[in-house]
C-alpha positions as CSV (number, residue, x, y, z in Angstrom):
1,M,-0.1,-0.2,0.2
2,L,2.8,2.4,0.7
3,R,4.4,2.2,-2.7
4,L,1.0,2.9,-4.4
5,T,0.2,5.6,-1.9
6,A,3.6,6.9,-3.0
7,F,3.4,6.4,-6.6
8,A,0.1,7.9,-6.9
9,T,1.0,10.8,-4.8
10,A,4.2,11.3,-7.2
11,A,1.8,10.8,-10.4
12,G,-0.4,14.0,-8.7
13,S,-3.7,11.5,-8.8
14,S,-6.8,12.9,-7.4
15,R,-8.0,12.0,-4.2
16,D,-11.0,9.7,-5.7
17,V,-7.9,7.8,-7.2
18,L,-6.0,7.4,-4.0
19,S,-9.0,6.7,-2.3
20,L,-9.8,3.8,-4.9
21,L,-6.5,2.3,-4.5
22,A,-6.2,2.7,-1.0
23,R,-9.8,0.8,-0.4
24,G,-9.4,-1.4,-3.2
25,T,-5.9,-3.0,-1.6
26,V,-6.9,-3.2,2.1
27,G,-10.5,-2.7,2.3
28,D,-13.1,-0.3,3.0
29,G,-12.3,0.3,6.8
30,P,-8.5,0.3,6.6
31,G,-8.5,2.2,3.5
32,L,-10.6,5.1,4.7
33,E,-8.4,4.8,8.1
34,L,-5.2,5.5,6.1
35,L,-6.7,8.3,4.0
36,A,-7.9,9.8,7.2
37,Y,-4.1,9.8,8.4
38,L,-2.8,11.0,5.7
39,D,-5.1,14.3,5.8
40,R,-4.1,14.4,9.3
41,M,0.0,14.4,8.6
42,D,-0.5,17.3,6.5
43,L,3.1,18.7,7.6
44,P,4.8,22.1,6.6
45,D,7.1,21.7,3.8
46,P,10.6,22.2,5.3
47,E,11.6,24.4,2.7
48,T,9.3,26.8,3.7
49,L,10.4,26.4,7.3
50,L,13.9,27.0,6.2
51,A,12.9,30.1,4.3
52,D,11.6,31.9,7.5
53,P,12.4,30.2,10.6
54,A,11.7,32.8,13.0
55,G,8.0,33.3,11.3
56,A,7.4,29.3,10.7
57,A,4.6,28.0,12.1
58,L,5.5,24.5,14.0
59,P,2.6,21.8,14.7
60,E,1.5,21.6,18.7
61,R,1.5,17.7,18.6
62,G,4.8,16.3,19.7
63,D,4.8,13.7,17.0
64,R,4.2,15.9,14.1
65,R,6.7,18.6,15.6
66,Q,9.4,15.5,15.6
67,A,8.5,14.6,12.0
68,V,8.8,18.3,10.8
69,L,12.1,19.0,12.8
70,D,13.6,15.7,11.4
71,A,12.3,16.9,7.9
72,V,14.2,20.0,8.1
73,V,17.5,18.5,9.4
74,A,17.2,16.2,6.2
75,A,16.7,18.8,3.9
76,V,19.9,20.6,5.1
77,R,21.5,17.5,4.8
78,E,20.3,17.3,1.2
79,R,21.7,20.4,0.4
80,P,24.3,22.0,2.8
81,E,24.4,25.5,2.7
82,R,25.5,27.9,5.6
83,S,22.3,29.9,5.3
84,R,20.2,26.7,5.6
85,W,22.0,25.5,8.7
86,D,21.9,28.7,10.3
87,A,18.2,28.9,9.7
88,A,17.8,25.0,11.0
89,W,19.3,26.0,14.2
90,T,16.8,29.0,14.5
91,L,13.6,26.9,14.0
92,L,15.3,24.1,16.6
93,A,15.7,27.0,19.2
94,R,12.2,28.3,18.5
95,A,10.9,24.5,18.7
96,A,12.7,24.3,22.0
97,T,11.0,27.2,23.6
98,T,7.7,26.7,22.3
99,G,7.4,22.8,23.0
100,A,8.7,19.7,24.4
101,P,12.6,20.6,24.7
102,D,13.5,16.8,24.3
103,L,12.3,16.8,20.8
104,V,14.9,19.0,19.7
105,V,17.7,16.9,20.7
106,V,18.2,14.4,18.2
107,P,17.7,16.8,15.3
108,A,20.4,19.1,16.9
109,T,22.4,16.6,17.3
110,T,22.1,15.4,13.8
111,L,22.5,19.1,12.6
112,A,25.8,19.7,14.6
113,A,27.2,16.5,12.5
114,L,26.6,18.6,9.6
115,R,28.9,21.5,10.3
116,R,31.4,22.4,8.1
117,P,34.7,23.8,9.3
118,D,34.6,27.0,8.1
119,W,30.8,27.7,9.5
120,D,30.6,29.2,13.0
121,V,29.0,28.0,15.4
122,P,25.6,30.1,15.8
123,V,24.8,31.8,18.9
124,V,21.3,30.6,19.2
125,I,23.0,27.0,19.8
126,D,23.4,28.3,23.7
127,R,19.7,28.1,24.1
128,L,19.7,24.5,23.4
129,A,23.0,23.3,25.0
130,G,21.1,22.4,28.2
131,T,18.7,20.3,26.7
132,V,21.0,18.3,24.7
133,A,23.7,18.0,27.7
134,L,20.7,17.1,30.0
135,S,19.4,14.4,27.5
136,H,23.1,12.9,27.3
137,H,23.3,12.8,30.9
138,A,20.0,10.8,31.2
139,D,21.1,8.7,28.8
140,R,24.5,7.6,30.6
141,A,22.4,7.4,33.7
142,A,20.2,4.9,32.1
143,E,23.0,2.9,30.5
144,R,24.7,2.8,34.1
145,S,21.3,1.7,35.8
146,G,20.9,-0.9,33.0
147,A,24.4,-2.4,33.4
148,G,24.1,-2.4,37.4
149,A,20.8,-4.2,36.8
150,R,22.3,-7.1,34.6
151,G,25.3,-7.2,36.8
152,G,23.1,-7.9,39.7
153,R,21.5,-11.2,38.1
């Protein structure tokens, strides 16, 4: 079903064609559920967000926000340019202050790895440093806790 949906979407097929494909492949109930899910997943274009990170509207729901932040970092990875990298940091900082800050840890770590040697570290990164450091500290504590529990068996 995923391939059919991808091909139908890429071909610019109408909503009716997509509905027929979904319902014909998996049945009326699951097909309609899939279509409803796709409607709810209408996420902003990462390029639009990168073009205006200060004014970008981020989704409120955590799962949607995470998907958007991951898509922004993927877009920068595909076309790594200094201005896009800086815009992504601005967006991540906004996301950390307007929603659950833990959602920016993975995208921030990935984005940091994309830095080129001649790119200065943006000032906005200071707003994220505490969240990322706390997350890494929690990960190490969990690893120690897990190792201790295994060693006591």
